[in-house]
N, C-alpha and C positions, 0 to 999 in steps of 0.2 A: 650769380650774385643777384639778390633782390634789390631793386632800386629803392631808395628811401621814399616813404610816403609823404604826401602833402597833408596840409591841415584838414582837407576834406576827406582824407582816407584813400585817395587814389594813389597808385604807384606812379612815380615820375619816370615813365618808360619811353617818353618821346624826346629824342635828341635834336640837335640843331638841324641836321639835314632832313629829318622827318617833319619838324615844324615848318621848315621852308617849303617842303614839297606838299604838305597838307594845305598850306595857304594857296598853292597853285591848283592842287587836285580838286579842292572843293569848289573852285571858281570855274574851271574850264570843263564844261559839260555840254549838254545838248543845246543850251541857250546859244552857244557859239557854233557848234558843229552841225546842228540841225536847224535851229530857229533862224540863223542868219540867212538861210536860203530864201525864205519868204520876205525877209526885210530887204534883201538886195533887190528882189523883184519889185518891191513896193517903192523903194527910195533911191535905188541906184547907188553910185559911189558916195553920195552924200551921207550914207550910213556911217562912213568912217568918222565924220565929224561928230555924230551922235555918240559913238563909242568913246571918242576923246573927251567930250564934255562930261559924260556920265562917269568915266574913269577918274577924272579930276575930282568930281564931287565925292566919290566914294573913297578916294585917297584921303580927303579931309575927314571923312567919317572914321576911317581907320586910325588917323593920327589922334583924333579925339579919344577913341577907344584905347589906343596905346598909352596915352597920358593917364587915363584912368587905371589901366592895368599896372603901370609902374608906380602909381600912387599906392594902390593896395589891390592885391589879388582877391577878388570876390568869388564865392561859390557861384558857378554858372555864368561867370563873366558879366556881360552887360545886364543880365536879369538882376544880378546882385547890386549893380550900380543903380538900376531903376528903383529897386527897393530902398536903397540908402538915400538917394537924392530926390526921388519923386514920390516915395511912399509905398507902403505894402501892396496897395492895389496894383500899381504899375509893375512891381516886381512879379506879382502873380500873373498879370495879363501878358507881360512880355514872355515869361516862361512858356505858357501854354500856346501863345501865338506862334512863337518860334518853333515849337514842337509841331504844330499843325502845318506850318509852312513847309518844313522838310519832309514830313510824311507825304504830303501831296506831291512835292518835288520828286521824292523817291519813286512815287508811282509813275511820274512822267519819265524818269530816267530808265526805269525797268521797261516801260513801253517802248522807248527809243531803242533799247537794246534788242528787243524783239524785232523792230523794224530793220535794224542793221543786219541781223542774222539772215533775214529773208533775201539779202543780196546773194548769199551762197546757197541757202536752202529755202527756195520760194514756197514750198509746201508746208514748212514747219510753222505751226501756229504761234502767234506772238505771245500768247499767255504761257506757253510751255517754256519759252526762253526766259520770260519774266520770273516764273516760278523757280527754275533752276538757279538763276542768278541770285534771287533773294535767299534761297537756302544756303548757297555757298557763302555769301557775305554774312549771313546770320551766324554761321558756324565760326567764321573767322573772328567776328566781333565778340563771340562768347569766350574764345580761348584766352586772349590777353591783349592789352593795349599795345604791347611791344610788337606782336604779330600783326595787329591792325596797322600800326605805324609803318611796319616794313612793307606790307602789301600796298599801302597807299603810296609809299615812297616809289615803288616800282611802277605802279599805275601812272603816277605823275611823271616819272622819268620817261616812260613810253610817249606820253603826250608832248613833253618838252622836246625830246629828240625828234619826234615826228614833225612837229611844227617847224623846228629849225630846218629839218630836211626839206619840208615842203617849200619853205621860203627860199632855201638855197637852189632847189630845182627850178622854182619859178624865176629866180634871178638869172639862172643859167639860160632858161628859155628866152628871157628878155634880152640877154646880152649876146647870145650866140645863135638864136633862132632855130635850135634843134627841136625835134618832136613834131607831131601833127599840128600843135598849136603855134609853132614858131612863126609861120608866115603872117599871122594876124596879131601876135603878141606884141604889145607896145604900151608904154606908159600913157600914150595918147588915149587909150581905152577909158581912162578915168574921166575924160571930158569930151571925147569925140562922138559919143552916142547920145546927144541931147544935152550935153553939159554935165557939170559935177552934180547939179540938182535937176536931173532930166524931167522929173515930175513936179518940180516946184518945192517950196519949203514945207508945205503942210504934210506931205507923206513922210518926210524926214522926221518931223516931230512925232508922227504917229508910230514910229518904230521904237520910241523910248521904252514902251512897256517890255518888249522882248529884250531890248538891250540891257535894261536893268535886271531882268531875269538872268541874263548871261553872266552878270557879275555876282549873282546870289551865291554866297559861300565864302566871299572874301572875309566876312566877319568870323569865320571859324577859328581864326587865330585866338580870338577871345575865349572861345569855348575850350581850347586846348591848354590854356594857361595853367590849369590845375594839374595837368599831367606832363608839363614841360620841364626839362632840366634847365636850370639857370634861366628862368623866364625873364628876369630883368635885362638880360643881355640878348636872349634869343628872340623875344617878342618884338622889340624895336628893330632888330636886324631884319626880321621877316617883313615888317610893315614898310621899312625904308626901301626895300627892294621892289615894292609894288609898282611904282611908275615904270621901271624897266620892264617888268613882266607885262603890264598893260600895253606898253608901246610895242613889245615884241609879239606877244601872243594874239592880241586883238588887232591893233592898228597895222602892225607889220604884215601879219598873215592876210588881212583883208586887202591891203594895198597891193600885195603881190598877186593874189588870185584874180583881183579885178583888173589888173594890168595884163595878165596872161589871157584871161577869158573876158570878153565884154559882158557887162552886167545884164544885158538883154538875154543872155543864154541861161540865166539862173531862174529857178522856180521854187515855190514852196513845197514842203513835204519831202525834200531831198537835201542831203548834205552838200553845200557848195564846194566843200573840199574834195569829196568823192567825185562830184561832177567835173571839177577842174582837172583832176588827174585822168578822168575818162577822156576829156578833150585833149590832154597832152599826149595820151596814147602810149605811155611807157608801159611795157609788159609787166603785169602784176602790180602796177602802181596804185590803181584804184582799189585793189584788194587790200593792199597794205594800209591805205588810208582808211578803208572801211574797218579794218581791225583796230586802228587807232581810235576812231570815233566810238567804236564799241567799248574799248577800255575806258574812254572818257566818261561814257554813261555809267559804267560800273564803278569807276572811281568816285564820281560825284554822288552816286547812291551810297557808296561805302562811307565816304567822309561826312556827308551831310545827312543822308537818309537814315542811316543806322547809328553812326557814332554820335553826332550832335543831338539827335532826338533822344537817345537813351540818356545822355548826360543832362539834358534839360529836364527830363522827367525826374531824374534823381534830385535835381535842384528843387523841383516842386516838393518832393518829400522832405528835403533838408529844411526848406524855408517854411514848411507848414502849408504849402499851396496844394498838397496832395497827400495821400496816405503815407504814413511812416514806413510802410513796407517797401516803398520805392527807394529808400536810402541804402538798402542792403548791398554789400559788396561781397564777392566771393574771395577766396584766398589769393587770387591773382589781381585783386583790385578792380574787377569788372562788375558793373551793376547789371547782373544777369536778368533780373525781373524786368527792368526797363528796356533792355535790348529785346526781350521776348515780346513785350507789349508793342513796341514800335514795329517789330517785324510782322506781328499779327495784323496790325492795322494797315501796314503797307500791303499785306497780302490781299486786302480788299481790292487793291488796284489790279492784282492778277486776275481776280474774278471779273472785274469790270472790263478787262482787256478783251474778253470774249465778245462783249457787246458794245465796245467803245465807239461812239460816233466820230465822224471825221474831224470835228472841231474840238475834241476832248483835250488834245495837247495844248491848244491855244487857251482854252478855258482854264485848265490847270495852271499853266504858267502865269496867266494874268492874276489868278487868285494868289499864287505864291508871291508875285511882285507886289501886290497890294499889301500883303502881310509883311513883306520885307521892308517896304517903305516905312511902315509903322515902327518896326524894330530899329531900323537905322535912325529914324527921327528920335526915338527914345534915347539912343546912345548920345546923339548930339545935344539934346536938351539936358540929359544927365551931366554932360561935360560942362554945359553952361552953368548949372547950379554948383558944380564942383569948383569951377574957377571963381565964382562969386564967394564961396566959402573960404577959398584960399586968400582972396583979396581982403576978406574980413579977419584974417588971422585965425580962423576956426580949424583949418586943416593944413597939413604940410604940403608944400608945392612938389610936384613931380619933376624929376630931372628931364623927362621926355615930353616936350610941349607941342601942342597943336599950333601950327603957324597962323598968325594974324587973327587969333581968337580975340573977341567974340564975333568979329565981322564975318569970318568964314562960317561960323555956326549958322548965322542968319541967312547967309547966301545958300548954304546947303538946304536949309529948311524951306526957303522960297522955291528952290529947284524941285524939292519933293512935292510941294503943292502943285507946281506946274505939271509934273509927271502924272499926278492923280487926275488932273483935268484932262490930260490926253487919254488916260484910261477910260474916263467917263464919256469921251467924245464918240467912240466907236461902239456899235452895238455888240460886236463879238467880244470885246474886252470889258464892257460896262458891267457884265454879269459879275465880275470880280468884286465890284463895289457892293453889290447886293449881298454876295456871299460873305464879304468881310463885315458888313453891317449885321447880318445874321449871326456871325461868329461872335461879334462884340456883345450882342444880346445874350448869347449863351455864357460868355465870360462874366457879364454883369449878374446874371441869374445865379451863377455858381459862387460869386464872391461872398455873399452872406454866410454860406455853409463853410467856406474856407476860412473866413475870418473867425467864425465860432470855434472851429477846430484848433485854429492857431492860438486863440486866447486860452483854450483849455490846456493846450500843451505848455504855454507860458506859465499858467497858474500851477500846473503840476510841477514844473521845474522849480518855481519859487518855493513851493511847499517842500520839495525834496531838499532844497538848500537849507531850509529852516529846521529840518529834522535833526535832533541831537545825534551826534555820532557816538557809537558805542565805544 
């Protein structure tokens, strides 16, 4: 049976369990499983506080987005709200910025997959793994949204089950002292090696860039609204579950591994989860965890790298921000052309993998974070304008409200300004601001052409409406 289509032409092939898991799958990727290693080495246990604060701020962002989604489902989610409340330029800029964020993030995830495979096959080149993964995910995304959702469901299930398993094993080591890590495992490890902030407060603040990257993907719930069954019920349900997910997957997992293994044992360029299970010494444990972080990278690339970028490109076509050819759907409701374009651009990352420098991962993630902050800020500001129109009686109120608005809106925006300052503070991440500035120049240069095409399309539609019917 074919699912009914939405107003945008998509088939509503994503059910409750798939929407819930998509919210998890898009978020949990290399930012946590790989990037956390360097952050632990830099900040120690204080990193946990950074994750808690960032998670709270992004929960407010998602509540703002949820209120907008239950007010009216817009094509492209937050890009549609940017167009409605901030103007056509911001809808156009948000669409293309979100696309480039996930294209670059997809490259990072494919690169990470190649790194993880080398634990088992040290001689297998990273670019080969990246290419194989890209081709497989490309084919899945072409077939149907239902198959995509099912694959993402199981990818996310593996991550959820594995994180819960890791937490339980870690708690077992702490409680009963078994395994090689048992003699030194203790909650005291959180503060006995120089304190909770062993390097001081400044390094903790400098981890914000990678922590924010780790949360990138939480907004995918907004992109899936057009293909979700019963979105008025499923979208709020997925958003309301975020605090529990954040507490379990981020804070819980970090608290446990930093209690089992002292923070001084961790290093950049290696997954702290794999390293922790190496220290525990359970036969096959590290291999299982390595498989999990591999699926995490593929999951994030699947949900964000191909799914969201293809939908945002189609949004560009629908809204006049790109060629009309981008709007085409096949018989299964899949925007084939946009999936192909996103996959081809991500393929550049496969080529770069052959020559990628040591700091490529950090550069890419900082660029993604800079773009994500812009997109998240647009969501919050759009919500501010929406609330103002509701108070003026111009728009209906949503039944699902952001708590303590507009004060929480301004708190989140101030936090984003602070994160931007931390990105500018270090030379390795400062490049992101240069890249984003260059990107905004390209967006501004392209705007006159987009606006001209959009006006022509509107004039053509008006002329068609005035044509006498036979």
